[in-house]
Structure formats: C-alpha cells, structure tokens
C-alpha positions as CSV (number, residue, x, y, z in Angstrom):
1,M,43.1,69.8,-33.2
2,K,44.3,72.0,-36.1
3,F,42.2,72.2,-39.3
4,T,43.3,73.0,-42.8
5,V,40.5,74.4,-45.0
6,I,41.2,74.7,-48.7
7,T,39.3,76.9,-51.1
8,P,40.1,76.7,-54.9
9,T,38.8,79.7,-56.8
10,W,38.7,81.3,-60.2
11,N,36.7,84.5,-60.9
12,Q,34.1,84.1,-58.1
13,A,34.4,87.5,-56.5
14,E,30.6,87.5,-56.4
15,Y,30.5,84.7,-53.8
16,I,33.9,84.4,-52.1
17,K,33.3,86.8,-49.3
18,D,30.6,84.5,-47.9
19,T,33.1,81.6,-48.1
20,I,35.9,83.4,-46.4
21,E,33.8,84.8,-43.6
22,S,32.3,81.4,-42.9
23,V,35.8,80.1,-42.3
24,I,37.5,82.9,-40.4
25,N,34.5,83.4,-38.2
26,Q,34.5,79.8,-36.8
27,T,34.5,79.6,-33.1
28,H,37.3,76.9,-33.4
29,K,40.3,79.1,-34.1
30,D,43.1,76.6,-34.6
31,L,43.0,76.5,-38.4
32,E,44.9,77.5,-41.5
33,Y,43.0,78.7,-44.5
34,I,44.6,78.0,-47.9
35,I,43.0,79.9,-50.8
36,V,44.3,78.7,-54.3
37,D,43.5,81.2,-57.0
38,N,43.9,80.5,-60.7
39,N,44.9,84.1,-61.4
40,S,41.4,85.5,-61.1
41,D,40.9,88.9,-62.8
42,D,37.5,89.9,-61.4
43,G,38.6,91.4,-58.1
44,T,39.1,88.2,-56.2
45,K,42.7,89.1,-55.5
46,E,41.8,92.4,-53.8
47,I,39.1,90.7,-51.7
48,V,41.4,88.0,-50.5
49,E,44.2,90.4,-49.7
50,G,41.8,92.6,-47.8
51,Y,41.0,89.6,-45.5
52,M,44.7,88.7,-45.2
53,E,45.4,92.0,-43.7
54,K,43.0,91.2,-40.8
55,D,43.7,87.4,-40.4
56,S,47.2,85.9,-40.5
57,R,45.7,82.4,-40.8
58,I,45.0,82.9,-44.5
59,I,47.6,81.5,-47.0
60,Y,47.0,82.8,-50.5
61,I,48.4,80.9,-53.5
62,R,47.9,82.9,-56.7
63,E,49.2,81.1,-59.8
64,E,48.0,79.3,-62.9
65,D,46.6,75.8,-62.6
66,H,45.1,73.3,-65.0
67,G,41.9,72.7,-63.2
68,Q,40.1,72.5,-59.9
69,A,41.7,69.2,-58.9
70,E,45.2,70.5,-59.3
71,A,44.4,73.6,-57.3
72,I,43.0,71.6,-54.4
73,N,46.0,69.2,-54.5
74,K,48.2,72.3,-54.1
75,G,46.4,73.0,-50.9
76,F,46.7,69.4,-49.8
77,N,50.4,69.4,-50.4
78,K,50.8,72.6,-48.2
79,A,48.4,71.5,-45.5
80,S,49.7,71.2,-41.9
81,G,46.3,70.5,-40.2
82,E,45.4,67.3,-38.6
83,I,41.9,67.5,-40.0
84,V,41.4,68.6,-43.7
85,C,38.5,69.7,-45.8
86,W,37.8,71.8,-48.9
87,L,35.2,74.5,-49.4
88,N,34.6,75.8,-52.9
89,S,34.5,79.5,-53.3
90,D,30.7,79.6,-53.8
91,D,29.9,77.4,-50.8
92,F,30.0,78.2,-47.1
93,F,29.8,76.5,-43.7
94,A,26.3,76.1,-42.2
95,D,27.2,78.2,-39.1
96,D,30.1,79.4,-37.0
97,K,30.3,76.3,-34.8
98,V,30.9,73.7,-37.6
99,L,34.6,73.2,-36.9
100,E,34.0,73.1,-33.2
101,R,31.5,70.3,-33.6
102,V,33.7,68.3,-36.0
103,N,36.7,68.8,-33.7
104,K,34.8,67.5,-30.7
105,S,33.7,64.4,-32.6
106,M,37.2,63.7,-33.9
107,V,38.7,64.0,-30.4
108,S,36.0,61.9,-28.8
109,Y,36.3,59.1,-31.4
110,P,39.9,58.6,-32.4
111,Q,39.1,55.6,-34.4
112,M,37.1,57.8,-36.8
113,D,38.9,58.6,-40.1
114,V,36.1,60.5,-41.9
115,L,33.1,62.5,-40.7
116,V,30.2,63.1,-43.1
117,G,27.5,65.6,-42.3
118,D,24.2,66.8,-43.8
119,G,23.9,70.1,-45.7
120,W,21.7,72.5,-47.5
121,Y,21.5,73.5,-51.1
122,C,20.9,77.2,-51.9
123,D,20.5,79.4,-55.0
124,K,22.7,82.3,-56.0
125,E,21.0,84.6,-53.6
126,K,21.5,82.2,-50.6
127,H,17.9,81.1,-50.5
128,Y,17.9,77.6,-49.1
129,T,16.2,75.2,-51.5
130,E,16.7,71.6,-50.3
131,Y,18.1,69.7,-47.4
132,N,20.5,66.9,-48.2
133,H,20.6,64.0,-45.8
134,S,24.0,62.2,-45.6
135,N,22.3,58.8,-46.2
136,R,24.0,57.2,-43.3
137,S,22.3,53.9,-43.9
138,N,24.2,53.3,-47.1
139,R,26.8,50.5,-47.3
140,K,30.3,51.5,-48.2
141,W,30.2,50.2,-51.7
142,V,27.2,52.5,-52.6
143,I,29.5,55.6,-53.0
144,S,31.3,53.9,-55.9
145,R,28.0,53.9,-57.8
146,W,26.1,56.9,-56.4
147,Y,27.8,60.1,-55.3
148,Y,25.3,60.9,-52.5
149,I,27.4,62.9,-50.1
150,M,27.7,66.7,-50.0
151,Q,31.4,67.3,-50.5
152,P,31.9,70.5,-48.3
153,S,30.2,68.6,-45.4
154,V,33.1,66.0,-45.3
155,F,36.1,66.2,-43.0
156,W,38.9,63.7,-42.7
157,R,42.2,63.1,-40.9
158,A,45.1,64.2,-43.0
159,S,46.3,61.6,-45.5
160,D,48.5,61.1,-48.6
161,L,45.4,60.6,-50.8
162,R,45.2,63.1,-53.7
163,L,42.7,64.0,-56.3
164,D,43.0,62.5,-59.8
165,E,43.7,65.6,-62.0
166,K,42.7,63.9,-65.2
167,Y,39.0,64.4,-64.2
168,H,37.2,67.7,-64.4
169,Y,33.7,66.7,-63.0
170,V,34.2,63.6,-60.9
171,F,37.5,64.0,-59.2
172,D,35.8,64.4,-55.8
173,W,33.7,61.3,-56.4
174,K,36.7,59.1,-57.1
175,F,38.6,60.7,-54.1
176,F,35.9,59.8,-51.6
177,A,35.1,56.4,-53.1
178,E,38.8,55.5,-52.6
179,M,38.9,57.1,-49.1
180,F,35.7,55.4,-47.8
181,Q,37.0,52.0,-48.9
182,H,39.8,52.0,-46.3
183,S,38.4,54.3,-43.7
184,K,36.2,54.4,-40.6
185,V,33.4,56.7,-41.8
186,V,30.9,58.3,-39.3
187,Y,27.8,60.2,-40.3
188,V,26.3,63.0,-38.2
189,K,22.7,64.3,-38.5
190,K,23.8,67.9,-38.6
191,P,24.0,70.4,-41.5
192,L,27.7,71.3,-41.8
193,S,27.7,73.2,-45.1
194,V,25.6,75.1,-47.7
195,Y,26.2,74.2,-51.3
196,R,25.3,76.8,-53.8
197,M,23.6,75.1,-56.8
198,Y,23.0,77.0,-60.0
199,E,23.4,76.3,-63.8
200,D,26.9,77.8,-64.1
201,N,28.6,75.6,-61.5
202,K,29.9,72.1,-62.5
203,T,27.3,70.1,-60.7
204,G,24.5,72.1,-62.3
205,Q,26.0,71.4,-65.7
206,D,24.6,67.9,-66.2
207,N,26.0,67.5,-69.7
208,A,27.5,64.8,-71.9
209,K,31.0,65.6,-70.7
210,R,30.1,64.9,-67.1
211,K,28.3,61.7,-68.1
212,K,31.3,60.6,-70.0
213,E,33.5,61.1,-66.9
214,I,31.0,59.1,-64.8
215,Y,31.3,56.3,-67.4
216,E,35.1,56.5,-67.3
217,L,35.1,56.5,-63.5
218,Q,32.9,53.4,-63.3
219,K,35.1,51.7,-65.8
220,E,38.2,52.6,-63.7
221,L,36.6,51.5,-60.4
222,N,35.6,48.2,-62.1
223,N,32.9,47.4,-59.6
224,S,30.1,46.4,-62.0
225,K,30.2,45.6,-65.7
226,L,26.4,46.1,-65.8
227,N,26.5,49.5,-64.2
228,T,29.5,50.6,-66.4
229,A,27.5,49.6,-69.5
230,W,24.5,51.6,-68.4
231,C,26.7,54.6,-67.7
232,K,28.1,54.3,-71.2
233,H,24.6,54.2,-72.6
234,V,23.5,57.3,-70.7
235,Y,26.6,59.2,-71.9
236,K,25.9,58.3,-75.5
237,V,22.2,59.3,-75.2
238,Y,23.3,62.7,-73.6
239,E,25.9,63.1,-76.4
240,K,23.2,62.5,-79.1
241,S,20.7,64.7,-77.3
242,E,23.1,67.6,-77.4
243,K,24.0,67.1,-81.0
244,C,20.4,66.8,-82.1
245,G,19.1,69.6,-79.8
246,K,16.5,67.2,-78.2
247,P,16.6,67.6,-74.4
248,S,13.6,65.2,-74.2
249,M,16.1,62.4,-74.8
250,K,17.9,63.2,-71.6
251,K,14.7,63.3,-69.6
252,R,13.7,59.9,-70.8
253,V,17.0,58.2,-70.0
254,D,17.2,60.0,-66.6
255,F,13.7,58.6,-65.8
256,V,14.9,55.1,-66.6
257,S,18.0,55.7,-64.5
258,R,15.9,56.5,-61.5
259,V,13.8,53.4,-62.0
260,L,16.8,51.2,-62.3
261,F,18.4,52.8,-59.3
262,H,15.5,51.9,-57.1
263,I,14.7,48.4,-58.4
264,T,18.4,47.3,-58.3
265,G,19.0,48.5,-54.8
266,K,21.3,51.4,-55.9
267,R,23.4,49.0,-58.0
268,I,22.7,50.7,-61.3
269,C,23.1,54.5,-61.4
270,S,24.4,57.3,-63.5
271,F,23.7,60.4,-61.4
C-alpha cells in the first residue's frame, strides 16, 4: 500500500534532517513525502532541496501559511497515498521498518481504519527520556477528554477529515477525537515514533493560551458540562498565574486536575 507522510515545518533546520532521513530510509518504499514549509529562512529550504535531488518521492511546498493546521491540510489535500500520517519536523520514526509494520497490519486487517502505536519522548539532543504507552485499554470516549495518544505514532486510511484551522494547540486532539468516534481503531505495542519534547515546542508550552483552547474544544465537543466547567476554571487559573507571575498557582491546579482525573475514571481532565 502507498503511504503519504506529511511534514509541516517552519525554521527547524536544526532538526529536519533527522525527520527526513527517518522517512526516506524506510524499508517500505512505496510512499510520497510532502514537506510543507512556511517560507523558512534558516536554511531549511537548502536542506530539503538537497534531499530532493536524491529522492524523487519528496514533494516540497514552500509558501506562506497561517498556522500548522493549515500547512498539514495542504498536505492532506495533495495526498495520494492509501495510508496517511504526519510527522512534525522535529520528530522522527522509531526505526526504518515502521511503515513496513504498519503496512503489514493494514493489509492483514482490512477492517482497521486507524492504527495507534507507542512511542518515545526525547530531548533536543535525541536522548530518550520517557516511553509512552498507547493506553489501548481506554474506551473510545476517553480521547475526547484526555489526549493520551502520541500523534506521530498514528496512521489511518485516507479520508476527507481535515484539521480545524481555528485552533493553534489542539487541532490534532479534535481531529483524532472525531476520527476515533467513527473508526475501527487498533493499538499495537510497538514504538512507532520519537517525539522531541522541549520548552520551545507547542506541547512543551503549557500556558494559558493552550488551556483556553482545551476549554474551547471541550465546549465544542459538548461531552460533559462538568468537565468543560473544570477546563474553564483551569484556564482562568493559568491566566491569572501568568498575569501575577505566580507559577505555584499552576502547580496547585495541576495537582487537583490529576486527582480529579483518577477519582472520576478519566472523566474530568485538563491535560
């Protein structure tokens, strides 16, 4: 089966070589690799073009966009693969046989719509820091409250579903919450990707803006008034903490969130 791998990027020349090489060195060769670049000015263009000279499977879109979600949607709209995924330009596949294993699973189980794997977190220097299990015991509704999956370890059969471009932090969360609702999802106990976690990336920026989007997403999904109310409270605490310069306020509300998460069976959460 043919894969489409999409990488959105903007000024990440420091990391993108790892990303590109993890894709083009896959043992499964039937793929197209779409890189969508928001006019990077840090040498990314030269790096990508250098790889394009050696690999005709790379499609390079270099133009202005209005955010990561729009960039990925451009890739979705151009994709011709039967299986689709996206890999951010600071992440990389866990090894060179990832697509081979995913392909084998998708071929063997045609009723499967989505495959979710485990993954590793690493720091800027690629030192592995934590293993992320895909939590395969969770019920489908859990993803609407808790974004527990590792995004670059998810692969799905091509569909018309697109990212909501009004979101900056939680567009992927909404995307998979909607996808899982109507799909046959299968989990595998294998690491499929490595997610680079550091303060500069969006996941590492656990700030009031992100908490506001979590609240807005919960309100939009309309699954639980109680959870939505809690997410609004957490957002307001984060906002006040940043205005007052008191990070201890965040720590206290985060602790309460973890307690509520466990005692309510994952029904109240603002992670």
